[in-house]
N, C-alpha and C positions, 0 to 999 in steps of 0.2 A: 375656548372657542371650539376646540376639537371635540370635547365631551358634549357640548350642546349640539353640535352637528350630528354626532352619533345618536343622541337622544331624539332629535327630530326625525332622523331617518328611521329609527326603530319605531317611533310612535306612529309614523305614517305607513310603515311596512306591515304592522300588525293588522290594521283594518283592511289593507289591500289583500292580505292573505286570507282573511275571513271572507271578503267579497269574492275572491277567486275560487275559494272552495265551494261557495254557493252556486257557482255556474254549473250547468249540466255538462257532464262529460269532462270536467276539468281534472278529475282524478284518474282518467284513463291513461294507461301507460303508453298508448299509441297516439296521444293527442298530436304531437308533432315529431314524427320519427326522424325527420331530416333537419332537426334543429342545428346540428353542427354545420351543415351546408348553409343554412339560413344565417348563421352568425359569422361564419368565416368568409363568405363571399363578399360582403360589403367591405370588410376590413382589407382583404386582398385587393379589391378593386380600388380602394382608396389610396393604395400605394404603400401600405405597410407590408414589409417582407417578413415571412415567417422564419426566415433564416437568420434574421437580425438586421438591425439597421434603423433607418429613419422611417417615420410615419407620423401621422397626426390625426387629431380628432376631426379637423375640417375635411381631410381626404376621406376618412371613414364616413362622414356625413354625406359627402358627394356620392360615395359608393352606395349608401342606403337609398339616396334619392334616385340614382340611376336604376338600381334593381327594382325599386318601387314603381317607377315609370314603366320599366320593361314588363314587370308582372301585370300591372294594370292594363297595359296595351294588349298583352296576350289574353287576359280575361275578356276584355272588350271585343277582341277578335274571335271569341268563342273557341279558343284553342284548348285542347284537352289538358288536364292537370299533368298527365304523364309528359306531354311535350313541353309544358312549362318548366318542369323540373329538369328536363333534358337541355333546354335552352339555357337555364341558369347554370347548369353544370358545364356546358360548353363555354359560356362566358367566363366562368371561374377558371377553367383550364387555359383559356386564351390569356387571361390575366396572369396566371402563374407562369406561363410560357414567356410572355413579354417581360415579366420581372426577371426571369432567368437570363434572357438575352441581354437585358439592360445591365444586370450585374456582371455578366461576362465581358461586355463591352467596356464597362467602367474599370474592370480589373486589367484588361489589356491596355487601356489608356494609362493606368498607373505604372505599368511595366516599362513603358517607353519614356 
């Protein structure tokens, strides 16, 4: 079962790679310079702590949906790309801050 799953995945990844290479600008090293923020923000918003602990796929999915709706709303409002990145960064910082506060509160509750 595992071997067939890997074979199917590889078989589908090869044509996808060929199609992606054919897209104009796909080989540019600056295609998505902020890919780390794009990948980390929904995971953190979904409740997964980078320090360790619990998290799940459903929370990450909700984080992706939230950031997608936020990004779409900013685009529809004709907000500059610079400000869109800033808003995403502020939301990410707020999420990390709230996670920090939540962890400290949980640690204090365990001490009592």
